[in-house]
MARVEX-218607 format. One line per 8 residues: their letters; for each residue x, y, z of C-alpha. Coordinates in steps of 0.001 Angstrom, whole numbers, plus 500000, padded with zeros to 6 digits. Example, Ala and Ser with C-alpha at 12.3 -4.5 7.8 and 13.67 -1.06 7.14 Angstrom:
2
as) 512300/495500/507800; 513670/498940/507140 $
This chain:
518
xxxxxxxx) 759577/052594/332198; 755837/052441/331650; 752733/053539/333469; 751165/056784/334601; 752014/059406/337195; 750423/058288/340450; 748077/056012/338532; 746837/058951/336413 $
xxxxxxxx) 747344/059021/332612; 749077/062373/332688; 750253/062332/329048; 746710/061838/327791; 745593/064634/330103; 748240/066940/328608; 746867/066286/325107; 743169/066303/325837 $
xxxxxxxx) 742849/069149/328362; 743330/072010/325847; 741046/070216/323358; 738291/069883/325976; 738865/073531/326855; 738417/074464/323191; 735129/072528/323027; 733875/074323/326138 $
xxxxxxxx) 734823/077664/324587; 732807/076704/321487; 729706/076366/323696; 730098/079845/325185; 727778/082521/323693; 729656/084946/321460; 728394/087835/323602; 730430/086531/326596 $
xxxxxxxx) 734070/086864/325458; 735243/087277/329069; 733913/083792/329851; 735678/082334/326805; 738935/083986/327934; 738549/082593/331447; 737929/079052/330172; 740835/079302/327744 $
xxxxxxxx) 743239/080481/330407; 742096/077835/332891; 742481/075074/330289; 745996/076189/329347; 746926/076646/333017; 745627/073138/333816; 747727/071765/330945; 750756/073508/332403 $
xxxxxxxx) 749960/071921/335757; 749889/068428/334231; 753158/069146/332411; 754841/070243/335635; 753543/067118/337372; 755143/065034/334610; 758407/066980/335007; 758381/066432/338783 $
xxxxxxxx) 758031/062648/338408; 760415/062338/335446; 763304/060019/336366; 766799/061317/335652; 769452/058877/334465; 766866/056977/332398; 767284/057255/328633; 764138/055475/327497 $
xxxxxxxx) 760478/056438/327399; 758603/057145/330605; 754877/057207/331482; 754091/055172/328349; 750403/054637/327556; 749537/052017/324950; 745992/051251/323821; 745240/049121/320777 $
xxxxxxxx) 742865/050728/318324; 743026/048939/314960; 745009/045726/315410; 744452/044615/311827; 746008/047875/310597; 748779/047933/313202; 747622/051334/314477; 747382/052143/318175 $
xxxxxxxx) 747351/055000/320648; 750920/055064/322004; 752333/058042/323886; 755507/058436/325908; 758090/061020/326911; 761893/061008/327059; 764673/063563/327298; 764037/064896/323772 $
xxxxxxxx) 760319/065518/324212; 760205/066439/327916; 761149/070083/327639; 759287/070565/324374; 756147/069695/326337; 757146/072105/329105; 757919/074895/326602; 754565/074396/324879 $
xxxxxxxx) 752702/074359/328183; 754414/077602/329260; 754012/079520/325996; 750279/078980/325524; 748978/080657/328708; 751497/083443/328086; 750170/083708/324516; 746587/083971/325771 $
xxxxxxxx) 747578/086645/328271; 749402/088541/325519; 746233/088301/323370; 743982/089930/325984; 743381/092970/323749; 742088/090977/320792; 738511/092169/320195; 737810/090626/316798 $
xxxxxxxx) 736014/087298/317378; 737876/086460/320602; 735872/083273/321144; 736999/081789/317808; 740576/082922/318454; 740741/081141/321807; 739075/078029/320354; 741700/077671/317609 $
xxxxxxxx) 744536/078565/319992; 743609/075737/322371; 743120/073269/319523; 746608/074162/318317; 748029/073415/321769; 746398/069976/321868; 747728/069072/318410; 751288/070175/319261 $
xxxxxxxx) 751235/068163/322484; 750157/065104/320476; 753077/065574/318080; 755665/065605/320863; 754151/062634/322715; 753068/060224/319940; 755080/057026/319475; 752838/055581/316751 $
xxxxxxxx) 753722/056838/313270; 750098/057192/312197; 749191/058977/315425; 752172/061284/314926; 751084/061998/311351; 747487/062728/312395; 748598/065273/314991; 751186/066667/312547 $
xxxxxxxx) 748417/067358/310043; 745882/068471/312657; 748240/071257/313712; 747875/072867/310281; 744186/073665/310635; 744171/075857/313754; 747406/077583/312732; 745922/078368/309317 $
xxxxxxxx) 742823/079958/310835; 744829/081904/313443; 747005/083466/310738; 744185/084022/308237; 741751/085375/310816; 743915/087536/313068; 747082/088255/311117; 748279/091411/309360 $
xxxxxxxx) 747605/092772/305880; 748747/089771/303794; 747521/087191/306298; 745585/085012/303844; 748555/084711/301514; 750843/083778/304425; 748343/081270/305850; 747895/079583/302471 $
xxxxxxxx) 751655/079448/301896; 752181/077869/305320; 749460/075278/304679; 750694/074316/301205; 754360/074022/302217; 753665/071849/305239; 751033/069718/303523; 753409/069043/300641 $
xxxxxxxx) 756067/067799/303030; 753523/065711/304904; 752732/063745/301754; 756321/062439/301686; 756160/061706/305413; 753015/059596/305086; 754292/057716/302034; 757607/056889/303742 $
xxxxxxxx) 755858/055762/306948; 753537/053441/305027; 756388/051927/303003; 758414/051365/306177; 755536/049579/307915; 754747/047403/304888; 758394/046421/304471; 758480/045458/308140 $
xxxxxxxx) 755350/043354/307620; 756877/041628/304586; 759982/040769/306607; 758437/039814/309962; 754774/039135/309218; 753715/041886/311647; 752109/045119/310488; 752837/047853/313004 $
xxxxxxxx) 753385/051578/313155; 754869/051418/316654; 758003/053529/316454; 759790/051438/319099; 759301/048217/317147; 760326/049769/313847; 763435/051366/315392; 764589/047976/316687 $
xxxxxxxx) 764125/046324/313262; 767249/045995/311108; 765755/044593/307906; 766192/047592/305586; 768753/047569/302806; 771064/050566/302661; 769523/052065/299521; 765957/051628/300809 $
xxxxxxxx) 766934/053234/304110; 768366/056215/302240; 765162/056786/300273; 762920/056467/303319; 765206/058773/305294; 764733/061490/302674; 760977/060918/302705; 760906/061777/306398 $
xxxxxxxx) 763529/064509/306087; 761619/066489/303456; 758771/067004/305910; 761118/067801/308792; 763366/070108/306740; 760367/072183/305623; 759101/072560/309180; 762561/073257/310713 $
xxxxxxxx) 762953/075231/308307; 766212/074233/306670; 767566/076263/303740; 766325/076146/300951; 762897/075186/302402; 762702/078288/304619; 760925/080768/302360; 757520/080345/304012 $
xxxxxxxx) 758809/081362/307449; 759422/085150/307101; 755999/085695/305496; 754182/083663/308153; 756064/085286/311037; 755430/088757/309652; 751705/088267/309138; 750829/086065/312136 $
xxxxxxxx) 749347/087590/315307; 751854/088102/318125; 750915/084973/320064; 750987/082986/316820; 754548/084150/316144; 755570/083241/319686; 754194/079712/319324; 755555/079377/315783 $
xxxxxxxx) 759088/080339/316813; 758888/078607/320168; 757576/075162/319335; 756295/074722/315773; 759742/075231/314231; 761138/072748/316759; 758789/070071/315418; 761127/069609/312451 $
xxxxxxxx) 764231/069255/314633; 762324/066985/317003; 761243/064814/314072; 764888/064356/313042; 765915/063422/316588; 762993/061113/317197; 762345/059424/313860; 765081/060293/311369 $
xxxxxxxx) 767963/059229/313591; 766654/056074/315200; 764725/054669/312261; 767498/055363/309729; 770873/055557/311534; 773036/054531/308564; 771431/057094/306280; 771811/059750/308973 $
xxxxxxxx) 775570/059131/309123; 775902/058958/305327; 774144/062277/304696; 775330/064135/307792; 777869/066233/305777; 775076/067386/303447; 772854/068539/306304; 775786/070076/308180 $
xxxxxxxx) 776477/072152/305057; 772835/073226/304773; 772799/074095/308488; 775894/076303/308114; 774396/077983/305043; 771250/078651/307066; 773264/080213/309901; 775258/082569/307672 $
xxxxxxxx) 772477/083330/305183; 769842/083877/307868; 772146/086240/309750; 773084/088316/306709; 769505/088623/305464; 768285/089474/308985; 770680/092428/309084; 769121/093805/305890 $
xxxxxxxx) 765514/093803/307122; 763550/096991/307759; 760641/095207/309475; 761484/094298/313093; 759354/091168/313073; 760825/089991/309793; 764320/090516/311193; 763568/088236/314140 $
xxxxxxxx) 762022/085721/311737; 765273/085468/309771; 767181/085205/313041; 765122/082069/313695; 766462/080587/310456; 769970/081110/311830; 769115/079696/315259; 767538/076606/313721 $
xxxxxxxx) 770787/076201/311789; 772639/075901/315094; 770150/073270/316260; 770556/071196/313101; 774332/071666/313234; 774387/070097/316684; 772040/067316/315618; 774067/066229/312591 $
xxxxxxxx) 777345/066421/314454; 776043/063108/315903; 778027/063707/319069; 777011/063764/322714; 778010/067410/323140; 776408/068462/319849; 773126/066686/320560; 773102/068091/324090 $
xxxxxxxx) 773521/071553/322600; 770811/071048/319985; 768304/069771/322534; 769228/072567/324967; 768795/075216/322254; 765362/073770/321512; 764514/074666/325123; 766277/078033/325072 $
xxxxxxxx) 765033/079420/321762; 761325/079573/322786; 762314/081698/325781; 764520/084211/323975; 762814/084562/320613; 759372/084361/322235; 760342/087358/324395; 761512/089316/321347 $
xxxxxxxx) 758286/088686/319437; 756221/089700/322466; 758045/093042/322807; 757816/093746/319072; 754081/093013/319370; 753876/095640/322130; 755572/098179/319880; 753127/097356/317082 $
xxxxxxxx) 750128/097830/319394; 751362/101350/320177; 752471/102541/316745; 750737/100134/314334; 753969/099728/312425; 756974/097436/312617; 759199/099607/310395; 762482/099983/312295 $
xxxxxxxx) 763075/103463/310819; 759736/104673/312225; 761031/104332/315787; 763856/105965/317724; 764525/107291/321209; 761956/105052/322857; 764198/104512/325894; 763208/107975/327155 $
xxxxxxxx) 759427/107507/326931; 759230/103761/327685; 762191/102720/329874; 760586/099488/331110; 759776/098395/327560; 763347/099259/326547; 764762/097196/329418; 762658/094178/328414 $
xxxxxxxx) 763847/094370/324814; 767492/094917/325789; 767535/091884/328085; 765725/089815/325429; 768343/090972/322905; 771206/089892/325157; 769501/086527/325688; 768837/086110/321974 $
xxxxxxxx) 772440/086740/320893; 773706/084128/323347; 775356/086407/325903; 777013/084308/328630; 774759/083739/331675; 771749/083320/329366; 770504/079987/328025; 771337/080794/324407 $
xxxxxxxx) 775055/080722/325179; 774912/077198/326660; 773078/075709/323681; 775201/077356/321000; 778453/076588/322828; 777643/072880/323169; 776454/072641/319548; 779660/074248/318278 $
xxxxxxxx) 781821/072217/320660; 780320/068912/319511; 780590/069918/315871; 784177/071167/316255; 785278/067843/317731; 783862/065867/314804; 783573/068301/311869; 785953/071186/312532 $
xxxxxxxx) 785506/073417/309497; 781730/073420/309649; 781994/074664/313239; 784526/077353/312291; 782252/078793/309596; 779169/078515/311802; 780868/080591/314503; 780557/083645/312251 $
xxxxxxxx) 776815/083411/312872; 777393/084230/316542; 779148/087463/315566; 776588/088386/312930; 773779/087713/315395; 775185/090297/317772; 775558/092772/314892; 771984/092689/313565 $
xxxxxxxx) 770273/092473/316969; 772241/095317/318581; 771889/097431/315422; 768108/096993/315566; 768088/097924/319255; 770135/101033/318532; 767790/102243/315784; 764572/101529/317691 $
xxxxxxxx) 765385/102573/321235; 768283/105071/321230; 768517/108600/319874; 766169/111561/320243; 762441/110672/320230; 760203/112462/317757; 756432/112565/317299; 754573/109592/318742 $
xxxxxxxx) 757805/108031/319950; 758193/110812/322524; 754841/109994/324141; 754794/106222/323810; 753167/104409/326730; 755488/102294/328828; 755044/098556/329474; 752169/097836/331865 $
xxxxxxxx) 751915/095030/334437; 750283/092586/331986; 752973/093087/329364; 755755/092703/331901; 754086/089576/333291; 754218/087808/329918; 757889/088603/329186; 759676/088527/332546 $
xxxxxxxx) 759022/084798/333268; 760571/083791/329934; 763662/085926/330484; 763971/084807/334109; 763931/081147/333123; 766449/081796/330341; 768734/083396/332929; 768212/080562/335410 $
xxxxxxxx) 769080/077711/333049; 771880/079801/331561; 773477/080073/334988; 772499/076564/336087; 771897/074273/333067; 772375/071061/335058; 768658/070298/335713; 767945/070451/331975 $
xxxxxxxx) 771060/068578/330841; 770565/065862/333460; 767236/064999/331828; 768365/065390/328220; 771745/063665/328277; 770635/060077/329099; 768473/060036/325969; 771295/061593/323953 $
xxxxxxxx) 773708/058901/325121; 771197/056184/324194; 770919/057608/320680; 774694/057843/320261; 775079/054268/321520; 772541/053145/318917; 774619/054844/316207; 777759/053108/317403 $
xxxxxxxx) 776025/049722/317364; 774276/050058/313988; 776747/052135/311965; 780465/052702/311496; 780314/055980/313423; 783581/056763/315203; 783447/059641/317646; 786553/061722/318361 $
xxxxxxxx) 788272/061282/321719; 786993/064671/322912; 783400/063414/322664; 783795/059889/323999; 781629/060120/327075; 780650/056783/328586; 777288/055624/327221; 777272/052109/328641 $
xxxxxx) 775729/052845/332043; 772541/054614/330888; 769355/052789/331809; 766360/052204/329572; 768011/052509/326146; 765700/051076/323533 $
């Protein structure tokens, strides 16, 4: 399904609108920060409008790419501008478009070089949108690398005490993984050219090609997976995440947890699976094991943290483990759960980071032991954190429950013992989150805790929409699953055609009737 929405290239508009907004902000005099804020918010709001227009016109029951735009750039090099959206990328675009205006609103009190902050924030949004929409491997790589620059400057310029160390660590880790990604993409394209005579980086063409030997496919799969595992982050490539989360500004942590971590999981779904299906099946037990280790390890280490932001950072390691568990179950239910959790996690963890940022603004500390009894002085702030905690631990009626349940269900049907061990992460998640809530908000307030200001209208406005949407799709997940599942079924059908994958009877949903499978 190709074309634009109503004759308008909406996907290009989603990518370019925040970038144009950033360029306009750069032209604003530094003495007019209110004008820069207004332009930044309008640009991010306009991007959200384009994303919602795309969602409105998105066709359910269609598993292929929609609204595809294809413009040839360098024919001799096989490089072109190709963008499209399917069930995997649709809600990542929506999540990104929602989080950025919320992040700007949450950053309203930033007084240190606000113009530069907004400029880099909008550039980051444009790069992330390009990552989720690109169907050309070189275009994907360019946006993947471009994302590093604004995120580096946001952390280094507006982070906490060790911000430069964290920013440098983030840059080096991701750049190192990107080197393997680029090398593997080039080798794949050149091998395709040697076999067919056509040099192309078009993901759709390369995914349809079956000319790779099994050993070559394995090596190229790991080339891509190194980059994706670092970004996910999958244990043992996770060590950059707690430092970056701890030092990043609040909005940076929200975006990092909400969408940047999902880039790794998205890369596996989009490129790892469909370009290298045999290798994905062969090494699924390895990545299932690493995912389970991440769930248990992340949960245990989170419980030991004294810094509230660092605790939530390690909880993200565990949540990403559930996503990767569902992905490598290679089942309809598991992939549904992984994709659903990729939608849910930005809402729940984003809310938690926002509330912790509010606490930091009031006390200038994130030490859990420095708080206590806040429920008496700040009942609205307490209510926001309690609801976010329930959403984050996957309490039924919230979106986290749906995603984790489907991931575990799909894994249990195909790989029982991995699912059994992973279930302990659900219990541990409740333990460390409720224990943190108890220490921060209950008890008798002392000192500054007794006079802490309650949440104001702006702070409530940035958190309540995220929690409300988490509740809505937790109670009624059908609109999300209806748009995700056709793409999931197309991917599973591809596995069944190209590999010896045999799904258990409990997961054998009909995949033959889905339209648009590539």
